[in-house]
SELUMTOR-460912 format. One record per residue (C-alpha): x, z, y. Coordinates in steps of 0.25 Angstrom, whole numbers, plus 5000, padded with zeros to 4 digits. Last residue first. Layout:
BEGIN
XZY;...
//
This chain:
BEGIN
508250175063;508550285053;508650425058;507350465051;507850395038;509150475038;508350605041;507350575030;508550545020;509250675024;507950755022;507750705008;509250735004;509050875010;507650895003;508250884989;507350974982;506150914989;506650764991;506850754976;505350764973;505450654962;506650724956;508150734961;509250754951;510050624955;509750634970;509650494975;509850464990;509450324995;509850285009;509350165017;508350125006;508249975005;506849984999;507249914987;508450004985;507650134987;506550074977;507550044967;508250184968;506850244967;506550164954;507950214948;507650354952;506350354944;505050384951;504350494944;505450574936;506350574948;507750614943;508650544952;507750584964;507850484975;507850494990;507650364997;507750305011;506950195016;506850105028;505450055032;505149905031;505149875016;505050015012;503650025017;503149945005;501949855007;500849904999;500850024990;500249964977;499550064968;500150094955;500450244956;499350264967;498250234957;498650364950;498250444962;499350544965;498950694964;499550784975;500650884971;500451024976;500551094963;501751024958;502451024971;502351174971;502851184957;504051094960;504451194971;504351304961;505151224951;506351194960;506451054963;507350954956;506250934945;505250894955;504350784950;504250784934;504950914931;504350994942;502950934941;502750954926;501951084927;501151024938;500750904930;501050784939;499850734947;499050614945;497750564951;496750474943;495650394950;494750404962;493850514957;495050594953;495550624939;496850704939;497950664930;499150754926;500450694925;501550694914;502750624920;502550524932;503450414926;502550414913;501350374922;500550284912;499150234917;498150194906;497050094906;495650074899;494850124911;493850184902;494450324902;495550324913;496850334906;498050414911;499350424904;500250544906;501650544902;502150654892;503150564886;502450554873;501150504880;500150594886;498650554887;497850584899;496350554902;495850524916;494350544917;493450444924;
//
């Protein structure tokens, strides 16, 4: 089966498998590019849009490297149940990018609270890849987690 793409007014991608009679909407992922595979549709972010969509707080040359080395995600993974959540039994720390265009900061705050985050750091201008340009904040959380008993 071939995947067909249609753009809506917002530029989001809609993927439809011919003959399947259903559509998947991924507005939160921005304009993505589908790759048909034998086992279903896989998605990657269009390389030219990667910097703005995923890594706006990183230098453009670093975001370009991330764009060309990204691994595709199976569309099925976006809605697949994950099983028993580890955060129920394992302590959690969160680093949140306030300008994450993929997982809204409000959703991340909710997840941090639900998980009983021992410390949550939110960087207001951080993107989805906030831990790369803000490595020091990331390292501080990892050190704190490693020292936790």
